[in-house]
N, C-alpha and C positions, 0 to 999 in steps of 0.2 A: 504494500499500500503507499502510498507517496499523500503528503500533506503539502499543501503552495498556501504560504500568506503576503499578502499583495500588504504595498505602501506605496504612497508617493502621488496618491491623484489630489486633485486643492482646483481649485478654482485661479484659473489665470486670464490675460490679457492676451489678444491676438496678437501673434508674434513673439511672445514667449516662450519658454521652454520648463518641461517636468522633465523628471526622472523617476519611471515607474521601479519598482525593487519588487522580485520576488523570490523568498526562501522557501528553498525546499528540503523536504526531510523523508524519512522512510526508509527503510530497509532496503529497498530497490529504487530509489528515483534515480539515480544514474543512467537505469537503463532503458529511460526514455529520452525521448528529446523532449523539448521545451518551446512553446509555443507563446505568442498573445494572441487574442481574439478581442473585437470588440462590438458592442451592440449598443445602438443608437433607439429612442426611442420609436415604435413601429418599424425597425426593420430588423432582419435577421442579422444574425452574430456573422461577423466579417474577419475574415482571418488579416490579420496584420503582419505577424514577421515570426519565425521559430529560427530554433539553433539547436544545435547539439553539446552536452558535456564533454565529449571525448575531443574530436577534431576542431569540434566550434565553427564547425560551417553552417555561414545562416542564410538566410531567403527572407527576401523583405516585398512586399505586397507592393503593386503598382501604384496605388492609391498614396503611399507613404514614402515611398523611395524617394531620396535624398534629404527627407526630413528627418527619418526616425532611422535611429540604429540600436539593434539589437546586440548585447554581450555578455559574457557571464565570467564569473568570480570562483573558479572552484573549489577554491579553499575556503570560499564563504557560504558556499552552497547556494548562490545568489545568481538568479538572471537579472538583466535589467533591459530596460526598454527608456532609451533617449530619445524623448520627443523635440525637437525643434521649428520655429517658425510655425507655430502652433495657429490652425486655424478654426473657427465658430464650428465646421464641417467636421471637425476631430471629437466634437463632445461626444461623451458615448460612456457606459460603463465599461472599463478594459478586464478582461480575463487573462491569469496565467493559467496556462495547462500543458500537461503531460500526456505526451502521444506521440503521432506521426504526423508527418504530410500539412496539408493545406484547407483540411475539413476538417471543421467542430467534430464530427463523428468519427474522426479517427486518435482523438483525445480522449483517457480514461479517466483524468483526475483535473481536479479544477480546483481555481481560488475562489476566494468570495466576491472576485470582481470590486475596483473600487473606480470612484466617478471622476470623468475628467470634463470638467466645463470650461470654454475657452467664451469670454466675451467680446462683442467686437467695439 
């Protein structure tokens, strides 16, 4: 089993930056890839980025490419999502998840979600 605890969300202005953190624990957490998803009101959950614990290979969705960066610190068992140049359209609940791929159904464990609100 994997436990995920998110932090770092908040209310910011357009153009600001936020760094979300996801602390992972559990006996097998490193056996899974890590992903970030987001869900805005009235919309389906959307893939944002993913990373592996081993090689650290990354993949970022086109919708946030160039502004968002995913990274990990294996010593701290933590995955980060650095969000720069935030826009109101980035407003959503952001979820950390453990699993594989770019589809929500491929992820088995989820954090509680953290609200990111970007005001104009």
